[in-house]
C-alpha positions, 0 to 999 in steps of 0.5 A: 788457663791462667790467662782465661781466669785473669780475663774473667776477673777483669770482666767482673771488675769492669761490670762492677765498676760500671754498676758503681759508676752508674749509681754514682752518676744517679746520685749527683744533682749537677753533672760536670762535662764529660772530660772531667769524668773521662780523666778521672775514670778512664785514665786508669785504663789507658796503657801502652802496648800489650806485653808479649805475655798479655798478647799470648793470654788474649790469644789463648783465651780466644782459642779456649773459647773455640776460635780455631787457631794454632799458637806457636813461638816465633824467634825474632831475628836480629 
């Protein structure tokens, strides 16, 4: 359940960030090139691979939304 709550919080943050960015661009007289804004605004979103806990949270959120699936722990072989 915590994964679903975290996903909802991130969705709200993305919506608020989108609204803020829209208003920011509306107030600028001369816009710079896309690469300038991409580095400043999208750089925070770039990350490496998801951790196993993040992957589990994604799948649990999908299951809670009604996607039929079985989630089980699989031990890695060494």
